[in-house]
C-alpha positions as CSV (number, residue, x, y, z in Angstrom):
1,M,65.1,-58.8,-53.9
2,T,64.5,-55.5,-52.5
3,T,64.8,-54.5,-48.7
4,I,62.5,-51.9,-47.0
5,T,64.2,-50.0,-44.5
6,S,62.0,-48.9,-41.4
7,Q,61.7,-45.1,-41.0
8,R,60.1,-45.4,-37.5
9,P,61.5,-44.3,-34.5
10,A,63.6,-47.1,-32.9
11,I,60.7,-47.7,-30.2
12,L,58.7,-48.7,-32.9
13,A,60.9,-50.1,-35.6
14,D,59.5,-53.6,-34.6
15,T,55.7,-53.0,-34.6
16,D,53.5,-53.8,-37.3
17,N,50.9,-51.6,-39.0
18,A,47.7,-53.3,-36.7
19,A,49.4,-52.7,-33.6
20,L,50.5,-49.1,-34.6
21,A,47.1,-48.3,-36.0
22,A,45.5,-49.7,-32.6
23,L,47.6,-47.3,-30.7
24,I,46.9,-44.4,-32.9
25,L,43.1,-45.2,-32.3
26,R,43.4,-46.1,-29.1
27,V,44.9,-42.7,-27.7
28,S,43.0,-40.6,-29.8
29,L,39.9,-42.1,-28.5
30,G,41.3,-41.5,-25.2
31,C,41.9,-38.0,-25.6
32,L,38.5,-37.5,-27.3
33,F,36.7,-38.9,-23.8
34,L,38.8,-36.9,-21.6
35,A,38.2,-33.7,-23.2
36,H,34.5,-34.4,-22.8
37,A,35.1,-35.3,-19.3
38,W,36.9,-31.7,-18.5
39,L,34.0,-30.0,-20.6
40,K,31.4,-31.7,-18.3
41,L,33.7,-31.0,-14.9
42,F,35.0,-27.3,-15.8
43,V,32.9,-26.0,-18.4
44,F,29.5,-27.3,-17.7
45,T,30.3,-28.3,-13.8
46,P,29.1,-31.7,-12.7
47,A,25.7,-30.0,-11.0
48,G,25.0,-28.5,-14.4
49,T,25.5,-31.8,-16.2
50,A,23.5,-33.4,-13.9
51,G,20.7,-30.9,-14.9
52,Y,20.9,-31.4,-18.3
53,F,21.0,-35.0,-17.9
54,A,17.5,-34.6,-15.7
55,S,16.0,-32.3,-18.4
56,L,16.4,-35.0,-21.1
57,G,14.6,-37.3,-18.7
58,F,17.7,-39.3,-17.2
59,P,18.3,-39.8,-13.6
60,A,20.6,-36.6,-12.6
61,A,23.0,-39.0,-11.0
62,L,23.7,-41.0,-14.2
63,A,25.7,-37.6,-15.2
64,Y,28.0,-38.3,-12.5
65,V,28.4,-42.0,-14.0
66,V,29.1,-40.7,-17.2
67,I,31.7,-38.2,-16.0
68,A,33.5,-40.9,-14.2
69,A,33.3,-43.5,-17.1
70,E,34.7,-40.9,-19.5
71,L,37.4,-39.8,-17.4
72,L,38.5,-43.3,-16.2
73,G,37.7,-44.9,-19.7
74,G,39.7,-42.4,-21.5
75,L,42.8,-42.8,-18.9
76,A,42.5,-46.5,-19.5
77,L,42.6,-46.3,-23.1
78,I,45.7,-43.7,-23.4
79,L,47.4,-46.1,-21.0
80,G,46.3,-49.2,-22.7
81,V,44.6,-50.9,-19.5
82,Y,41.9,-53.5,-21.0
83,S,41.6,-51.6,-24.1
84,R,39.0,-54.2,-25.3
85,I,36.8,-54.1,-22.2
86,V,36.7,-50.3,-21.9
87,S,35.8,-49.7,-25.3
88,L,33.0,-52.0,-25.3
89,A,31.9,-50.4,-21.7
90,L,31.8,-46.9,-23.4
91,V,29.9,-47.9,-26.3
92,P,26.8,-47.8,-24.3
93,I,27.6,-43.9,-23.3
94,L,27.5,-43.2,-27.4
95,L,24.5,-44.7,-28.1
96,G,23.0,-42.8,-25.1
97,S,23.9,-39.7,-26.4
98,I,22.4,-40.7,-29.8
99,Y,19.1,-41.7,-27.8
100,A,19.0,-38.2,-26.3
101,P,19.7,-35.7,-26.8
102,H,21.4,-36.1,-30.8
103,G,19.2,-38.5,-32.3
104,A,16.0,-36.1,-32.7
105,A,18.6,-33.5,-34.4
106,G,18.9,-35.7,-37.4
107,F,22.0,-37.0,-38.6
108,I,24.4,-34.5,-39.5
109,F,26.0,-33.1,-36.5
110,S,26.1,-29.7,-37.9
111,N,22.5,-29.4,-37.5
112,E,20.9,-27.3,-34.3
113,G,21.3,-29.3,-31.5
114,G,24.1,-31.7,-33.2
115,G,23.0,-34.6,-35.2
116,W,24.0,-38.3,-34.3
117,E,26.6,-38.8,-36.9
118,F,29.5,-38.3,-34.4
119,P,28.4,-40.2,-31.8
120,A,27.6,-43.1,-34.1
121,F,31.1,-42.7,-35.7
122,W,32.6,-42.8,-32.5
123,A,30.9,-46.1,-31.3
124,V,32.2,-47.8,-34.2
125,A,35.5,-46.6,-33.5
126,L,35.1,-48.3,-30.4
127,L,34.0,-51.3,-31.9
128,V,37.4,-50.9,-34.0
129,Q,39.2,-50.9,-30.7
130,A,37.7,-53.5,-29.3
131,L,38.4,-55.6,-32.0
132,L,42.2,-54.4,-32.3
133,G,43.0,-54.9,-28.7
134,N,45.7,-52.7,-26.8
135,G,48.1,-52.2,-29.8
136,T,51.7,-51.3,-29.2
137,L,53.1,-49.2,-26.3
138,A,50.2,-50.4,-24.0
139,L,50.8,-50.8,-20.2
140,G,48.3,-53.8,-20.7
141,N,51.0,-55.5,-22.6
142,L,53.7,-55.7,-20.0
143,R,54.4,-59.0,-18.6
144,D,55.9,-59.9,-14.9
């Protein structure tokens, strides 16, 4: 019988692959959402983002909801707090970005205006995260 020795750091030594995959996906998704919130806050500015949303036919106030969802959702995913619920709650943001503005630009994201392939893939990744749950190294896994 062959014994396989784990090459993982001690903190992950007893972690199965699914829990590790959930961690990697969760943190990656969280970082993407924080990056998009950062863009809306510091590059486009909240007022500029609200104006853009209004130009697409959405209520300007929706921009502030999206910024908050991206910021808080990204942090929750990174920390591993309610990952299933947060992932599902963020899917409508991506579907909304497919509807407007990316849907009209076609599928390929490198098209002018950015196609809908990236938001669609991102939405699928969120659904996978919802199925996987927190994974390892998540605050949501702590027990009293």
